[in-house]
KEBA-889276 format. One record per residue (C-alpha): residue in three letters; y, x, z. Coordinates in steps of 0.001 Angstrom, whole numbers, plus 500000, padded with zeros to 6 digits. Example, Ala and Ser with C-alpha at 12.3 -4.5 7.8 and 13.67 -1.06 7.14 Angstrom:
2
ALA495500512300507800
SER498940513670507140
% end
This chain:
165
UNK500043500250499908
UNK503617501491499144
UNK506029502176501578
UNK508461499330502625
UNK511912500063503304
UNK513434499450506781
UNK516518497193506527
UNK518890496957509569
UNK521858494562509234
UNK523547492385511383
UNK521739489397512881
UNK523061486152510757
UNK522880482752512552
UNK519414481687510797
UNK517868484413512246
UNK518077483034515893
UNK514959480990515792
UNK512933483848514021
UNK514225486315516778
UNK513510483965519589
UNK509608483307518597
UNK509300487472518195
UNK510965487434521571
UNK508221485043522732
UNK505803486692521330
UNK506731490146522651
UNK507690489128526446
UNK506184485794526944
UNK507426483513529268
UNK508225486130531956
UNK510884487275530456
UNK513027484164531693
UNK512632485509535419
UNK513797489518534706
UNK517229490387536063
UNK518893490970532747
UNK518216487088531965
UNK520606486277534871
UNK523188488115532596
UNK522412486911529222
UNK522155483265530535
UNK525709483195531544
UNK527162484738528553
UNK526328485211524928
UNK525398488712523139
UNK528195489961520451
UNK527257488911517446
UNK528997491858515765
UNK526703494267517878
UNK523392492166516993
UNK521032493736514582
UNK517979492641512640
UNK515432495183511279
UNK513543494025508308
UNK510581495395506177
UNK511046493620502932
UNK512285489921503956
UNK509845490162507220
UNK511760490291510571
UNK510307492994512276
UNK512678493827515159
UNK516024492652516765
UNK518933494248519315
UNK521511492505521318
UNK524604493302523351
UNK526330491337525696
UNK529657491843526973
UNK529654492359530924
UNK531586493487533601
UNK530902495848536481
UNK533191495964538860
UNK536819495913536851
UNK535264497950534134
UNK534059496313530510
UNK530445497465529520
UNK527600496007527571
UNK524445495173528055
UNK521685496300525738
UNK519072494266525195
UNK516460492612524567
UNK515363495244522387
UNK511951493730520500
UNK509960495054517909
UNK506728493387516329
UNK503882494696518032
UNK502024495624514771
UNK505476497849514051
UNK505996499721516964
UNK506196503055517078
UNK507604503473513747
UNK511202504235514810
UNK512509500667514746
UNK513669500004518282
UNK515493503633517637
UNK517151503074514741
UNK518058499462516285
UNK519347500892519354
UNK521451503729516986
UNK523077500894514999
UNK524070498871518096
UNK525445501814519934
UNK527165503091516366
UNK528773499363516257
UNK529687499186519499
UNK531643502235519919
UNK533396501650516331
UNK534121498305518069
UNK535926499775520768
UNK533758499501523829
UNK532812502546526100
UNK529640501843528351
UNK526453500449527879
UNK523876499626530626
UNK520036498329530067
UNK516879498248531885
UNK514390499950530764
UNK512176503339530401
UNK514343506894530871
UNK511269508431529190
UNK511929505667526048
UNK515821505473525922
UNK516355508990526988
UNK516168510536523721
UNK519109508001522428
UNK521452509062524977
UNK520552506996528124
UNK520215508352531424
UNK519358506991534979
UNK522528505146536742
UNK523539506961540061
UNK522298505426543117
UNK524414502741544583
UNK527261502615541713
UNK526058499222539900
UNK523612496883540729
UNK522666494029538961
UNK522442490038540311
UNK518120490523541499
UNK516323493027541556
UNK515504496056539560
UNK513664499350539880
UNK516896501899540242
UNK514975504094538072
UNK514890502016535013
UNK518760500900535312
UNK520376503194532837
UNK523740504202531139
UNK525379505558527641
UNK528961506422527865
UNK530222506007524374
UNK533408507647525383
UNK532739510717527971
UNK533877509516531623
UNK533486505960530847
UNK530707505970533835
UNK533260506731536672
UNK535050503147536074
UNK532098501326537054
UNK531210500553539802
UNK529413497317541786
UNK527752494013540341
UNK527323493828536704
UNK528047490176535375
UNK528738488367532514
UNK531988488562530954
% end
């Protein structure tokens, strides 16, 4: 079978249902209990920072960025990042994150946080949040709370509980 090119493009309104079905397949009903979803329930993702990945016409991945506030600082919450299981380990997730970070920086955002493994996101510029600096509205393993500065020093302005903007 010939290699099909990966297409990254902004998420469109008609992608909402396929993204939701992919999200359900990948994360199941337990996704609603996750702490990051508490923020996403109150604030919509920024459509200009949300992307999909396609192989041919098949939607195989998606990423979103939700505007949040951490204390008095503005930031973004990356996620969910979803990739169709049969297409994992092909660089699709990393490509989606790179595109999202690039768009966020171009739009003037300075800081992005997420909940996930540093072993995966570290190679994309994320690192562990210093203990006690940022909290989320629910339990989170502190080792999984990560940040990426799009402008050097941006983390210094963020202190407190993250909430929807």
